C-alpha positions in Angstrom: -3.0 11.5 16.2 -0.2 9.8 18.8 -0.1 5.9 18.7 2.4 3.3 21.2 3.0 0.4 21.1 5.1 -2.5 23.4 8.7 -1.9 21.2 8.5 2.2 22.6 7.0 3.1 19.0 5.0 6.7 18.7 3.8 7.6 15.8 1.5 11.1 14.7 0.4 11.5 11.2 -1.1 15.1 10.3 -1.2 17.8 7.8 1.0 20.3 8.2 -0.8 23.7 9.4 -0.5 26.4 12.1 -0.8 23.8 15.0 2.2 21.3 13.6 4.4 22.3 14.9 2.9 22.4 18.2 1.6 19.1 18.1 5.2 17.2 17.2 6.3 19.1 20.5 3.2 17.8 22.5 4.3 14.6 21.3 7.5 14.4 22.4 6.6 15.5 26.0 4.2 12.7 26.2 6.9 10.3 25.2 9.4 12.2 27.9 6.4 11.7 30.8 6.6 7.9 30.0 10.1 7.9 29.5 11.5 9.1 32.5 14.5 7.3 32.1 15.8 9.4 29.4 18.7 12.0 30.1 17.2 15.5 30.1 20.2 16.6 28.2 19.3 13.9 25.5 15.4 14.9 25.8 16.5 19.0 25.4 18.6 18.0 22.1 16.1 15.5 20.7 13.6 18.2 21.1 15.9 20.8 19.7 16.4 18.6 16.8 13.3 17.4 15.8 11.4 21.1 16.0 13.7 22.6 13.5 13.3 19.1 11.2 9.8 19.4 12.0 9.9 23.3 11.6 11.7 23.3 7.5 9.1 20.3 6.6 6.3 22.6 8.0 7.4 26.1 6.3 9.5 24.2 3.1 7.8 20.5 2.1 4.4 22.1 0.7 5.9 25.2 -1.3 2.8 26.5 0.3 1.1 24.2 0.4 -0.1 21.9 3.7 2.0 18.4 2.8 0.9 14.9 4.8 3.4 14.2 7.3 4.4 11.3 9.8 6.8 11.3 12.5 7.8 8.0 14.1 10.2 8.2 17.0 11.5 4.6 18.5 12.9 4.3 21.7 15.4 2.2 21.9 18.0 1.1 24.2 20.7 2.8 23.5 19.5 5.6 21.5 16.4 7.4 19.9 15.7 7.4 16.7 13.0 10.1 15.0 11.9 9.3 11.0 10.0 12.1 9.3 8.5 11.3 5.9 6.7 13.9 4.1 4.7 14.1 0.9 6.6 17.4 -0.4 8.9 18.4 -2.9 12.0 16.7 -2.5 14.9 18.8 -1.0 18.6 19.8 -2.1 20.7 19.2 1.0 24.2 18.4 2.3 23.9 17.6 5.4 28.0 16.9 5.4 28.6 20.6 4.4 25.9 22.0 6.5 27.4 25.2 8.7 26.2 28.1 11.0 25.7 31.1 8.9 27.0 34.0 9.6 25.7 35.6 12.7 23.7 38.5 11.4 21.4 35.8 9.1 17.9 36.2 10.3 17.5 32.2 8.9 19.0 29.2 8.4 20.3 27.7 11.4 17.5 25.4 11.7 20.0 22.4 10.1 23.1 23.3 11.7 21.4 23.1 15.4 20.1 19.6 14.1 23.4 18.2 13.0 25.2 20.0 15.8 23.3 18.2 18.4 22.4 14.8 16.7 25.0 11.8 16.3 23.2 10.8 13.0 21.0 13.7 10.4 20.1 12.4 6.7 17.8 12.6 4.2 16.3 10.7 1.5 13.8 11.2 -1.3 12.3 8.1 -3.3 8.6 7.8 -4.5 7.1 7.6 -1.0 8.5 10.9 -0.2 10.9 12.9 1.8 12.8 11.0 5.0 14.1 12.6 7.4 16.3 10.1 9.9 17.7 12.1 13.1 19.4 9.2 15.4 20.5 10.8 19.7 22.2 8.2 21.4 21.2 8.1 24.9 24.5 8.3 26.5 24.7 12.2 27.3 
């Protein structure tokens, strides 16, 4: 399920379901264990954003059906780069207009949280599916 290579690249490929979010977090835990040089704040922000985007994919991308999900994490000299790819339905989202919902809202915080803790978040849909790219610089 999880693979690494000398380029500091970690990959998980799963079908979404009840275990998927735990699989994502377990892979990140393994990554942090292997890279104890990454600042704690960067780890926390990356975990939070990756969990929020992963949860959104798991809940929404399949329209109620499981989807194939690939998460690739690359630890570069100055940043962590995460790419999620899934074969779910396209999303309509304007990340530049993402704001925190009213404090009484029970939902809708995931993207706003991810935008606030990442240095870059982008989304693209093409013939290969949905692609979410998360970037967090290592400088805390």
